[in-house]
N, C-alpha and C positions, 0 to 999 in steps of 0.2 A: 341146184340146191347148194347153198354155201357150206363150206367144210365145218363151220362152227355151229351150224344149225342141226347137224346130225347128232343123234344121241350117242353118248360114249358108253361103251360096255364097261361094266365093273372090272377093274383090274387092267384095263387097257391104258396104255400111255399115249398121251398126245404131246406133240412138240408145241412149245409156246409160240404165240403169234409174233414174237419179237426175238431179236438176238440177245441172249443174256451176256455173252462174253466173246472175246476173240478166240478163234480156233487156233490161230498162229500166234503164239506168245512172243515170238521174236520179231513180230511186225514192228513194234515200237520198243526201243530200249528206254530205260528210265531217264537217261540224260538227253534224249532227243527232244527237240522242241519243234512244234508245228510252226508253219510260216508266220502266224499271227501271235504266237505266244512270246512273252518276254521273260528273260531270266529273273529269278526271285532275288538274286544278289544285287544290292544297289551298286551300280557302277558309275553313277554321276559323281563327279568330284565334289560338288557342293554337299551332297548327301553324306559322302564319306567324311568330309571335313567336319560337318555338323555332328556326326556320330562320334568322331574322335574327340572333339572339344567337349561334348557332353560327358563322355566317359572320363576324361581327364578331370573335369570339374567335379564330378561325383567322387572320384578317388581322392582328390585333395580335400573335399568337404569331409569325407569319412576320416581322413588322417587328422584333420584339425579337431574333429569331435573326439577322436581317441586321445589326442594330446591334451585337450581340455579336461577330459575325464581323468586322465592320469595325473594332471596337475592338481585337480580338485581332491582326488583321493590322497595325494601326497600331503596336501595342506591339512586335510582332515586327520591324517596320521601324525601331524605335528612337525612336519618338515618345514625348513625355512623356505623363503621365496626362491633363492637361487637353486636349492635342491629340487624344489617342485618344478622349476623351469627346466632343469636338466632331465628330470624324469619325463616331462612332456616332450622334450626334444627326442629322447630315446623312443618314446611311443610313436611320434610322428614319423621318425626315420624307419621304424619297424614296419609300419603300415605301408609306406611307400616302397620299401624293399620287397615286401610280400606281394604288392601289386605288380611290381616289375617282374618278379619270378613267375607269377601266374600269367602275365602277358607273354613272357618268353615261351612258356610251355604251350599256351594256346596258339602262338604263331607257328611253333614247330608242328603241332598237330594239324593245324589248318593248311600248312604248306603241303602236306601229303594227301589232302583230300582232292578229289577231282570234281570240279564244278561243272 
Protein backbone atom coordinates (compact mmCIF):
# COMPACT_ATOMS: atom_id res chain seq x y z
CA UNK A 1 0.00 0.00 0.00
CA UNK A 2 1.33 3.44 -0.93
CA UNK A 3 1.96 5.85 1.96
CA UNK A 4 -0.37 8.48 0.48
CA UNK A 5 -3.25 6.05 0.07
CA UNK A 6 -3.53 5.56 3.81
CA UNK A 7 -6.07 7.53 5.72
CA UNK A 8 -4.68 10.32 7.85
CA UNK A 9 -5.93 10.50 11.40
CA UNK A 10 -7.27 13.91 12.46
CA UNK A 11 -4.56 15.89 14.19
CA UNK A 12 -1.74 13.75 12.75
CA UNK A 13 1.00 15.52 10.85
CA UNK A 14 2.36 14.20 7.59
CA UNK A 15 5.58 15.28 5.98
CA UNK A 16 5.15 16.74 2.50
CA UNK A 17 6.17 14.59 -0.48
CA UNK A 18 8.76 17.18 -1.51
CA UNK A 19 11.50 19.20 0.17
CA UNK A 20 10.28 22.68 1.05
CA UNK A 21 13.63 24.18 1.91
CA UNK A 22 17.23 23.48 2.66
CA UNK A 23 18.00 22.17 6.10
CA UNK A 24 21.54 23.54 5.94
CA UNK A 25 21.25 27.29 5.42
CA UNK A 26 25.00 27.71 5.03
CA UNK A 27 25.09 25.38 2.04
CA UNK A 28 24.90 28.32 -0.39
CA UNK A 29 25.99 31.83 0.50
CA UNK A 30 24.20 34.77 -1.19
CA UNK A 31 27.25 35.66 -3.28
CA UNK A 32 27.94 32.12 -4.50
CA UNK A 33 27.21 31.34 -8.12
CA UNK A 34 26.51 27.92 -9.47
CA UNK A 35 28.66 26.79 -12.43
CA UNK A 36 26.13 27.85 -15.09
CA UNK A 37 25.02 31.12 -13.52
CA UNK A 38 26.31 34.47 -14.71
CA UNK A 39 26.75 37.58 -12.56
CA UNK A 40 24.02 40.20 -12.86
CA UNK A 41 26.49 43.07 -13.09
CA UNK A 42 27.25 43.88 -16.75
CA UNK A 43 30.97 43.40 -17.22
CA UNK A 44 31.20 43.71 -21.00
CA UNK A 45 33.11 46.88 -21.93
CA UNK A 46 30.63 47.74 -24.67
CA UNK A 47 27.70 47.54 -22.24
CA UNK A 48 29.49 49.67 -19.67
CA UNK A 49 30.37 52.25 -22.33
CA UNK A 50 26.80 52.34 -23.63
CA UNK A 51 25.39 52.84 -20.12
CA UNK A 52 27.94 55.57 -19.43
CA UNK A 53 27.18 57.45 -22.67
CA UNK A 54 23.44 57.17 -22.12
CA UNK A 55 23.76 58.50 -18.57
CA UNK A 56 25.92 61.45 -19.65
CA UNK A 57 23.50 62.27 -22.48
CA UNK A 58 20.51 62.27 -20.14
CA UNK A 59 22.32 64.47 -17.60
CA UNK A 60 23.29 67.00 -20.28
CA UNK A 61 19.73 66.99 -21.64
CA UNK A 62 18.32 67.70 -18.18
CA UNK A 63 20.87 70.49 -17.69
CA UNK A 64 19.95 72.09 -21.04
CA UNK A 65 16.24 71.88 -20.21
CA UNK A 66 16.84 73.50 -16.82
CA UNK A 67 18.87 76.25 -18.46
CA UNK A 68 16.17 76.88 -21.08
CA UNK A 69 13.54 77.04 -18.36
CA UNK A 70 15.62 79.50 -16.34
CA UNK A 71 16.19 81.70 -19.40
CA UNK A 72 12.48 81.69 -20.28
CA UNK A 73 11.49 82.55 -16.71
CA UNK A 74 14.06 85.36 -16.66
CA UNK A 75 12.72 86.77 -19.91
CA UNK A 76 9.13 86.55 -18.61
CA UNK A 77 10.32 88.44 -15.54
CA UNK A 78 11.50 91.27 -17.79
CA UNK A 79 15.25 90.57 -17.81
CA UNK A 80 17.39 91.48 -20.79
CA UNK A 81 18.85 88.82 -23.06
CA UNK A 82 22.33 88.96 -21.51
CA UNK A 83 20.86 88.64 -18.00
CA UNK A 84 18.63 85.74 -19.09
CA UNK A 85 21.65 84.04 -20.67
CA UNK A 86 23.64 84.48 -17.45
CA UNK A 87 20.81 82.93 -15.40
CA UNK A 88 20.64 80.04 -17.88
CA UNK A 89 24.38 79.49 -17.52
CA UNK A 90 24.07 79.45 -13.73
CA UNK A 91 21.23 76.90 -13.91
CA UNK A 92 23.19 74.71 -16.39
CA UNK A 93 26.27 74.78 -14.16
CA UNK A 94 24.22 74.03 -11.05
CA UNK A 95 22.66 70.93 -12.61
CA UNK A 96 26.04 69.63 -13.78
CA UNK A 97 27.57 70.28 -10.34
CA UNK A 98 24.72 68.45 -8.65
CA UNK A 99 25.13 65.50 -11.03
CA UNK A 100 28.87 65.36 -10.32
CA UNK A 101 28.24 65.41 -6.56
CA UNK A 102 25.68 62.59 -6.83
CA UNK A 103 28.07 60.55 -9.01
CA UNK A 104 30.85 61.01 -6.47
CA UNK A 105 28.66 59.83 -3.59
CA UNK A 106 27.40 56.84 -5.60
CA UNK A 107 30.95 55.88 -6.58
CA UNK A 108 32.02 55.98 -2.93
CA UNK A 109 29.04 53.90 -1.80
CA UNK A 110 29.45 51.35 -4.60
CA UNK A 111 33.17 50.97 -3.89
CA UNK A 112 32.30 49.52 -0.47
CA UNK A 113 29.81 46.99 -1.82
CA UNK A 114 30.92 43.45 -2.40
CA UNK A 115 29.67 41.97 -5.65
